[in-house]
N, C-alpha and C positions, 0 to 999 in steps of 0.2 A: 289744536292744530299746530304743526310745526311752522316755521318761518318759510318754508320752501313749498308750502301748500297754496295752490291758486284755486280760486272757486270760478265755476262757470254755472250761471243760471240759465237752464235750459227749459224752464217752464214755459208753458204755452206752445211748445214744438212737438211735432208727432214723428213717428217713425218714417224715414230713416235719419231724420235731422240730428236727434240727439247723439247717435252714434258717429255720425259723418263728423259733426263738429267736436266731438270727444276724441275722436282719431287725429283731427287736425291739431287740436291743443296738445295732445301727448306728444305728437311729432315734434312740437317746438320747446318740449321740456328736456332737461338733462335726466339720464338715467338715475332713478332713485328719488326724483321729485314727485310730489304728490298734488293730485288733482281733485278737488271736492265738486261734485256735481248735484245740481238740483233740478228733478224732473217731476213732470205730472203726468207723462205718458205712460200708462198702465205696462207696456211692453219693455220701456226703457231698462228697468232692472235685469231682465232676462238678456236683452240684448248687450248691455254693457259688461255683464258677466261673460258671455260669449266672446266679445271683443277682447277681454283680458286674457281669456284662455287660447284664442289664436294668435294674439299680439305678443304673448310673452309679459303681460303686465300683471302686477298684483292686486287682487281686489282685496282692500282693506276693511271696508265697512260697505254694508248695505242694509238701509232701515227706512221703513215708513216714517213720514213725518206728517203734521196736520196738513201741510201744503201739498204732498205728493211723496216723494221718496228722495233719499240723500244716499250717495255711493262715493266712497272715496277710492282712487286708484293710484297705486304708486308705479310711475313708469318704469317699465323693463328695460333690461340692456338693449343698445342698438343692434339691429339685425342686419 
């Protein structure tokens, strides 16, 4: 994980909260900064991938973990 990576623990939250909180966190980051997300909502991985596609962000990692799911997103350019 680079020094520009921030972590957001969204475990225990259900749709649409993980996406809403991720969108807010990404808006506060500089382009190119990374955000690591921990979720346990089964819909979150697909929802976060869609957020990246629509928002111009880069999905760097999406993997299952023992506690749920881990996603890493790189903030896209300011639109």
